[in-house]
Steps between C-alpha positions, in 0.01 A plus 500: 500500500618748246506448123832399347690796345652531167885445482711776348781367296696796365188706432294204364212403714472118514169343616511282820378211298845481331652440835264206558602369159853515599463346852287211332778433260760491787283253701437285171875485440550369859216248470635379158837441662348288793282300258792436283716381786224272623450356161130584505474645139442142362170493691340755256378408148581861385763671732501834320118521543527405870767770549278767328207386730718522807619858400138600466420354836800669667418832340130485621595414832738799520252751358220385732727492804654844455206708359 
């Protein structure tokens, strides 16, 4: 498996980790929508902390899966 390449955006090289940050944010937004629709936010004592932890878990799973 080859190493991820830098992304060229108008002459600026962007690290592949930035791509993982963006994908994790998109997945988190989708999960937040589903959790909100199901009314599961009330299950957490501190919902922002739970969302931050979920974001980190999603990010770690993306990085370990694609590297």
